[in-house]
N, C-alpha and C positions, 0 to 999 in steps of 0.2 A: 454284172461283170463289165469291165472295160473291153471294148473291141480291140483286138490285136493291132489294128491299124493306127490307133490313136497315140498321141505323144505321151500320155500318161503310162501306157503299157511300155513304150520304149524306155521311159525313164526307170520304170521298175526293173526291166531286164538289165539295164546298165548297172543299177544298184545291186542287183543279184550277182552279176559277175564281179563287181567290185568287192562286194561283201564276202563272197566265197574265196576269192583270191587273197584278200587281206587277212581273213581269218585263218586261211591255210598258212600264209607266210608268218603269221604271229606264232602259231603252234609248232612250225617246222623246226626251229632251232633246238627245241627241248623234247621233241618226240621220242628220240632214242633214250634220252635220259629218263623220261617218265616211264617208258615201258620196261627198261632194263633195271633201273635202280629204285623206282617207286616214287610215291608222292612226297615223302619226306625229303628226298634228294632234289626233286623238282622245286619244292618250296624253298629249300636252303639256297639253291642257285638263284632263284628269283629275288630272294632277300639280299643276296650278296651283290646283286647289280641294281639294288634299290628299285625293283620293278613291281612291288606290291603296294596297293592293288594294281593289277595289270590293266592298263588303259592305253598302252602304246606299244610299239614294237620293242622287243627285248634287247637290252644292251648286251654286248659280248664280253665275256671274260674267259680266257682259255681254260677249258676243262674237258676232260674226257666225256664223250657222249653228247657234247653240245656242238651244234653246227653253226659256223660263223656267217654263212652267206646271206641268210635272211634276217640277220640281227640289225638293229638300229645303227645307222651310219654305214653299213655295208650294203644295204638294199638299194640297187639301182634298177632292178627289174624283178618281176615275179619269177623266182627261181623254179626250175623244173620240179614237179612233184606228181606222184601218181594220182592224187586227188584231182588235180587240174587236167591231167592226161585223160582221165575217164570222163570228165565233163565235156571236153572237146570231142572225145570219141562218141559220146551219146549224140552230140550235135551232128557229127559226120554220119552216123547211122540213120538219123531221122532225115537228113538231107537226101540220102540215097533211097531209103525205103519208106519213109513216112509212117503212116498208121498201119501199114502192112508189115512192119518189122516183125521178124521171127527170131527165135533163139539161134537157129541155123545162121541167119544173117549176122548175128553178133559174133558167132564163132569164126565165120569166114573173115570178118573184119578184123578180129584180133590177129589172126594169122597173117593178114596183109599189112597191118599198121602198128600193132602193139609189140614192142620188143620184149622178149621173154625175160630179160634182165630187169625190166621195170614192172614185173608182176611179183606178187608176194602171197603167201599163205594159200587161200582157196584158189585165187586166180592162177598162181603158178602151178598148183596141182592140176587144175583143169587144163591148163596149157600143155602140161606134160602129157596128159591123156590125149589131147588133140594131136600132138606131134607123134606120140607113140602108136596110137591106134586109129586116129581119125584122119590123118593127112590124105591117105589114099581115098578114103570115103568122100572127102570134100572134092578131090580132083575128079573122081570117076562116078560119083553118085552113090546110092545106098550100097553098103558092103555088109554081107552077112557077118554076124558076130560083133558088130559095134553099134551101140545106141548112144546118141548124144548125151542122154541122161547120165551115162557113166562118168562124165566130167565132174558132176556134182557129188560123186561118191568119194568124198575126201574128208579128212578129220577137221577141216577148217570151215565147213560149209554153213556154220552159223556165226562166223566171225564177221567183221565189219565191212569186208570188201564190197559186197553188193550195195550196201547202204551208201557208200561214197560214190557210187556210179549213178545214183538215182536223181540228183537234183534237177537236172535240165528237163527231165520228163515232166516235172511239175511246172517249170517255168513256161513251157510252150503250150500248156493246157489250162489257161486261166478259167476258173470256174468249173472245171471238169475233173474232179479228183479220181473218179472211176477210171477214165481213160489214162490219166497219168499213172495210176497204180498199175494198170494192166501193162503199159509199156515198160515200166520198171520191172515188173514180174518177168516179162519175156527176156529181158537182159539178165536179171539176177539168176534165173534158173540154169544158166550155163554152168555156174560154179557153186551155187548155194541151194540150200533146202531149208524148210521150216522157218524159224525165226530169222535166219539170214536173208531169206526172201521177203519176209514180212517187214523187216526194218526198212528195206529199200522201198517197198510199196507205200509205207507210211510217209516217208520223207517226200516222195514224189506227190502223194495225195495232199499232204499239208501245203506244199508249195503251190499247188493248183488252187486249193481252197482259200488260202490267205489272200488271193487276188480278187476274191468275190465276196468274202464274208469277214465279219469281225473275228479276231483271233480265237475267242472261245468257241464260237460256232465252227470255225475252220478246224479246230482240233477235233471236235465231235465228228465232223465229216470225214476227216482222215482216219480216225479210229474205226469208222464204220466199214472201211475196206479190209480190216483185219478180223480174223477169228477172235471172238470175244475172250476165249480162254487161252489165247496164245501168250507166250512169254513176252512178245513184243508189245501186245496190248497192255499187259501188266506194267512193263517198263515205262510206257507212255503215261499211264495213270500215276505211277510212282513219281515220275519227274514233274508232272503237273501239280500233284498234291504238295510238292515241296517248293513250288514257285514262290518266290519272295522270301524264302528262308536262306539267310546267308550261309548256313551250315549244310545246305542241301547237297553240295558235292561230297562232303564227308559222309552224309547219310547214305548216299548212293554207293559210295565205295564200300561202306560197311554192309549194305544189303547184298552186294554182289561180291563179297570177299571170297578170294580164291579163284575167281573167274579170270580168264585171260584179259589183259588190258586192251586187247583188240577184238573183244567179243562185241556182237551187235547190241546185246541187251543193256549192259552197263553204260556204254557210250550213248545209246539212244535215250536212256533216262537223263543223262547229263545234258544232251542237246535240248530236250524239252524243258528241263529245269532252267537252264541258262537263258534260253530264248524267252520263256514266259515270265521269268523274273525281271527281264529288262527290255520290254517291248518298246520303250521310248529312249533307249540308250544303247547304241551300237557298241561303243567301246566297252561298256560293262558286260554286255551279252557275250561277245567273243572273249573278253578277258576272263570272265568267270568260267567259261567253258574250258579254256586252256588251263587255268589254275586248278581246276578240278582234277587234272591229271588224266590217266588212262591214255587214249590215243589223241594226243593234243592237237595235231594238225587236222585230223579228220573231223573232230568235233568242232574245232574253230571254224573250219571251212563250211560245214553244214549249217551251223548257227548263222554264220555270216551271210550265206546265200539266202536262207529263209528270211532273215531280218531285212534283207534288201528288197523283199517283196512287199514291205509294209508301207510303201508310199512315203518314205522318209529318206533324205540323202545320206550317203555315207560320209562321215566327217573327212575333210580334206587331208588331215594328217595321216590317214591310213592309205590314201590313194596316191598322194604326191610322190612318195619315195620310189614307187615302181613305175611311174611315168607312162602308164598305159601299155607297158611292154610285158608280154606274157610268154615265158619260155616253156616249152614242152619237149617231150622226148618220144614222139611218134614218127614213124617212117614218113619222110617227106615234109615234116614240120619241125621247125626249130624255134622260131619266135613269131608270135602273132601280135597284132594290135588289138587292143580292147575295142576300139570302134568297129573293127571288122567282125569281131565275135558278136557284138551286139547286133549289127546288121544281119548277120547270118541267122542268129537266133530268132529275130523278129520275122524273117522270111519263112523259117520253118513253121512258126506259130501261125502265120497267115495261111500257109498251105493246109495245116491241120484244121484250121477253122472253116 
């Protein structure tokens, strides 16, 4: 593995941030369209703005459920999104707690920095439990009748939320997928259970392993952190088996027909399929992840961040429009500079090493 102090590592971290942000901004305009109206509506819109195959930011044409801000021509900074909020939040957690991070630390940090209005599904349900039953517990210490695990007792605890919080744990643990997965687990268990946790562990482990191994071996290392019979492990195997198949996205949608478009399993399969289909082409990797539908900004972001760890630069047409400006919606944070995020991430990795 590369030592975290060297320039090669710094370049990877820069590309990981660039890839995650660009993939998120690519999928953001059509996220609601994809989730609410389905894949046919997504494809029809992309066709209407001549965006197929998707290899650049999406042009804007007024339509219900399409967001204009991150579209081509309108993008002057990375617009706020929960996917990027959580990556920054993971960075802040590790800056404060390092390898001693606990799920209690995650909960306290949410209450301090994460606006409730910027949480969704499992995170919002967990937050509601924290506010309703846990606030006094955090202020005064252990309180009879409340266990932190209650926060994960919600109907969305196998959806994608924990998976989108996991990337940075892998970035800062090059060559150590076990540690990356364990850090992601501690974060995920605040709001998720089962495959919701396993998806986060896999993404973190894969990010760590890709920095030390060839992509095929890295996949095996990341799979090793999961229970072999879990739905997440199966989703990874399905996505990898379809790598190189241009109809892989359709096959995944068919395999998981009837599942929520923001579930962990269908989106995890899309991430693995898109990434391993295009290990040498960033634009195709994030483009196919978004064109597959489901949770477009989340899958685009995860694929982009993982691709950025492959020692290849992100093409300039993805990074130029947002000019290194990263907007977030955390308490005390409005807009950050990419250079500062890279510096802070490298510092955390140095400490963990």
